C-alpha positions in Angstrom: -37.9 -51.8 -108.8 -38.0 -52.4 -105.0 -37.5 -48.8 -104.0 -39.6 -47.1 -106.7 -42.5 -49.5 -107.2 -42.7 -52.3 -104.7 -42.0 -50.3 -101.5 -44.6 -47.6 -102.2 -47.3 -50.1 -103.1 -46.5 -52.1 -99.9 -46.7 -48.8 -97.9 -50.1 -47.9 -99.4 -51.4 -51.4 -98.6 -50.1 -51.1 -95.0 -51.6 -47.7 -94.4 -54.8 -48.6 -96.2 -55.2 -51.4 -93.6 -55.1 -48.8 -90.8 -57.5 -46.6 -92.7 -60.1 -49.4 -93.2 -59.9 -50.3 -89.5 -60.3 -46.7 -88.6 -63.4 -46.4 -90.7 -64.8 -49.6 -89.2 -64.3 -48.2 -85.8 -66.1 -45.0 -86.6 -63.5 -42.5 -87.8 -64.8 -39.1 -88.6 -62.1 -38.7 -91.3 -58.8 -40.3 -92.2 -55.5 -39.1 -93.8 -53.3 -41.5 -95.9 -49.9 -40.0 -96.6 -47.2 -41.6 -98.6 -43.8 -40.1 -99.2 -41.8 -37.2 -97.9 -41.2 -33.7 -98.9 -43.6 -31.2 -100.5 -46.9 -32.8 -101.6 -47.3 -33.4 -105.3 -50.8 -34.7 -105.0 -53.7 -34.1 -102.7 -57.0 -35.8 -103.1 -60.1 -35.7 -100.9 -62.7 -38.5 -101.2 -65.5 -37.7 -98.7 -63.9 -38.7 -95.4 -60.5 -39.8 -96.9 -57.7 -37.4 -97.5 -54.8 -38.7 -99.6 -51.4 -37.0 -99.8 -48.4 -38.1 -101.9 -45.1 -36.5 -101.2 -42.5 -35.6 -103.8 -40.2 -38.4 -102.5 -43.1 -40.9 -102.8 -41.1 -44.0 -101.9 -39.9 -42.7 -98.5 -42.3 -43.7 -95.7 -45.9 -43.1 -95.0 -48.4 -42.7 -92.3 -52.1 -42.7 -91.6 -54.2 -40.7 -89.2 -57.7 -41.6 -88.1 -59.8 -39.0 -86.3 -62.8 -39.7 -84.1 -64.7 -37.6 -81.6 -64.7 -38.9 -78.9 -61.3 -40.6 -79.3 -61.1 -44.3 -80.1 -61.1 -46.8 -77.2 -57.8 -48.5 -76.3 -59.1 -51.7 -77.9 -60.1 -49.9 -81.1 -56.6 -48.4 -81.2 -55.1 -51.9 -80.9 -57.3 -53.1 -83.8 -56.3 -50.1 -85.9 -52.6 -50.7 -85.2 -52.8 -54.4 -86.0 -54.7 -53.8 -89.3 -51.7 -52.4 -91.2 -49.4 -55.5 -90.6 -52.5 -57.7 -91.1 -53.1 -56.2 -94.6 -49.4 -56.8 -95.5 -49.7 -60.4 -94.2 -52.7 -61.1 -96.3 -51.0 -59.7 -99.4 -47.9 -61.9 -98.6 -50.1 -65.0 -98.4 -52.0 -64.2 -101.5 -49.0 -63.4 -103.7 -46.3 -65.8 -102.5 -47.2 -68.6 -104.9 -48.5 -66.7 -108.0 -46.9 -67.7 -111.3 -47.5 -65.0 -113.9 -44.2 -65.1 -115.8 -42.9 -62.4 -113.4 -42.0 -64.8 -110.5 -39.0 -62.7 -109.3 -41.0 -59.5 -109.1 -44.1 -61.1 -107.5 -41.9 -62.9 -105.0 -40.1 -59.7 -104.1 -43.4 -57.9 -103.7 -44.7 -60.8 -101.6 -41.7 -60.9 -99.3 -41.6 -57.1 -99.0 -45.1 -57.2 -97.6 -44.0 -59.9 -95.1 -41.1 -57.7 -94.1 -43.5 -54.7 -93.6 -45.7 -56.9 -91.4 -42.9 -58.3 -89.2 -40.9 -55.1 -88.8 -44.0 -53.0 -87.9 -45.0 -55.5 -85.2 -41.6 -55.1 -83.4 -42.3 -52.7 -80.5 -39.9 -49.7 -81.0 -40.0 -45.9 -80.8 -37.8 -43.5 -82.6 -38.3 -39.9 -81.5 -42.0 -39.3 -81.6 -42.7 -42.1 -84.1 -44.0 -45.4 -82.7 -44.2 -48.8 -84.5 -47.5 -50.6 -84.7 -46.2 -53.1 -82.2 -45.3 -50.3 -79.8 -48.8 -48.8 -80.1 -50.4 -52.2 -79.5 -48.5 -52.7 -76.3 -49.0 -49.1 -75.2 -52.8 -49.4 -75.6 -53.1 -52.9 -74.0 -51.2 -51.5 -71.0 -53.6 -48.5 -70.9 -56.6 -50.8 -71.2 -55.3 -52.8 -68.2 -54.9 -49.6 -66.2 -58.5 -48.6 -67.0 -59.8 -52.0 -65.8 
């Protein structure tokens, strides 16, 4: 249940947070990708491109494109929006009683996990956590000033 249902939904919520912030900051177009491997689904809605990989429960990413590029503070806002979306879902679902308390609680805490882990600043290869991107852009903003 966690791996095949809850995790992918939590990933979509997280990446959707980044996408919404990107559009609010004037993104020309955005890509939301969930999963790994060959794509099994590609959908384009106006400025939003959605890609679902064959291994749909394994990771995700979002890309926001703007010309000229986003400012450092816009990049900070976009980076914070994914964990913020997961935090909101956690707060909304943690006390819901629908007869599926265990599943709802697991969903709620997975979203909390996503929010917390993504705010820890780390870099693995070329991949950077949201927390890393926030610090990177705040430092760049300070250098600009």
